[in-house]
N, C-alpha and C positions, 0 to 999 in steps of 0.2 A: 504494500500500500504506500502510495506517495502522498505526503501531506504538505500543503503550503503553510509556512510559518511566517506570520507577519505581526507587526506591532506598531504602535505610535502613528496611526494614520492621521490623527488630529484633523479630521474632516476633509482631507485631500482626496476628493472624489476622482479626479483625473488619474492620479497614480493608482488608486484602488482599482479602478476599472481596467487600467492597463495591466496590472499584475493579475487580476482575476481572469482576464482574457487569455493570458499566458497559461494560467491554471486549467482553464477549460480546454484549451488547445492540446495540452499535454496530458490530459486525463487524470488530473489530481483528484484524489478521492475524499479529501477533507481539508478544512481550513482551521488552523489554530491562530487566534489573534490574542496577543498578550496584553491587551488593554490600551487605553487612551484613544478611544473612538472619537470623542468630543461631540459628535452630532448623530442624531437619529438617521439622517440621510446616509451616513457611512454604513450603518447597520443595514438599512434597506438596500444599499448598493451591493453589499456582500451577499445578502439573502437572495437577491434577484438572480444570482448565478446558480442557485439550486445545488450548491456543494455543501455537505454537512459542516456546520460551524461549531467549534468548541472554543469558549472564550471566557475571559475574566474582565473585570473593570480595571482601569488605571486611575491614577490620581486626578486626571483631568475629566473624568466621566462623572460629572456632578449633576447633569440634567436628568430629571426623573424620567423623561420620555426615552432616553438612551437605555436605561435599566429596563423599562417596560418592554421595549422592542427586543432587547437581547433575551429577555425571559421567553418571549413569544417566538422568536425566530431562530434560536440556537438549538442545536441538537443537545448540547450540554453547556450550561452556564453556571458560574458562581461569581459572587462579588469579589472575594478576596483571593481565593486559590481554588484550583481544580486539579483533581487527580483522575486520570482516565486510562483505560486500556484500549489501545488501538492495535489490532493485528498481533496481539501477544506482547506488546511493549507497554510498560507502565510509564506514563508521562505525567509530570507535575508542571503546572502552569501558575505563575503569579507575576504580577506586573513588576514589582520592585525586587531586584536581586538581593537587597538587604533582608527580605522576608524569607529567603530560602530555608534557613535553619529553623525559623519559627514554624513553618508549615510542613517541611519535608524531612526533618532530622531523623525521624524513626520510620520513614517509609522506604520500601524497596522499589526504587525507580530506575529506569534505564536512561531517562532524559529529564532535565529540568529546562523549561523555557521561560525567559524573562523578557521584558522590554525596558522602558523607562529611561535608559541612559543614551538612547539614540545612536548607539554604536554597535557594530558587528562584533561578536565575541564567540569563541568556542573554547571551552576548557576540556582538554582530553587527559590531563594529569590527575584529575580527581576521580574517585571511585564511580561517581555518577557524572555523565556528560552534561554540561551546562551550556546553553546557547542563548544568544540574543541575535535576532535577525537583522537589526538595524531599523531605522525609522522610515516609514513610508512618506512622512512629511518632508523628508530630505531627498526624495527621489524614489526610483523603483528598486528599493532595497528589501530583499526577502530571502528566505531559505526554503529548501525543499528537503524534507526528512523522509527517507526511505526506510520503512519499518522492517522490511525483509533483510536489508543489509546493515541496518543501524548506522547509516551514513547520512551526513548532512552536506548539502551543497548550497553554498551562499551565492546569491545572484545580486549584483550591484548595478546601479544606474549605468545605462549604456550597454549592458549585456543582453537585454531583452529586446 
């Protein structure tokens, strides 16, 4: 299963649509968004592509209509953190990297996904792989996670 990993879209509908068109073209089976949607239009845009969505809130997601839409349009949603199993891989999602220990210290995970810092990151020296896909607000920055191979491929602005 190939999963699109995105974060920090901050209402940038143009970049969201561009990235989701890529996802549709390449048969992506799920979307993980690590928070900071900012607008309900962002949620509607992702939902319109009919790819299952797994998501959490970010610190910029303060509008009640964003929460309401995420509850209704996501396959799995939680406000602070989410733990899910996709294709046999246990994945933890929270917006802020500083919350990883708080939520995931005693969990058996294959991958932790964060946003918040607007930068691409992959930790492979830790027992659990930790990634940040980069921020959509700053361009077409995202990652694709292949659950079969447990590999991450980062895609940056200009590569799509």
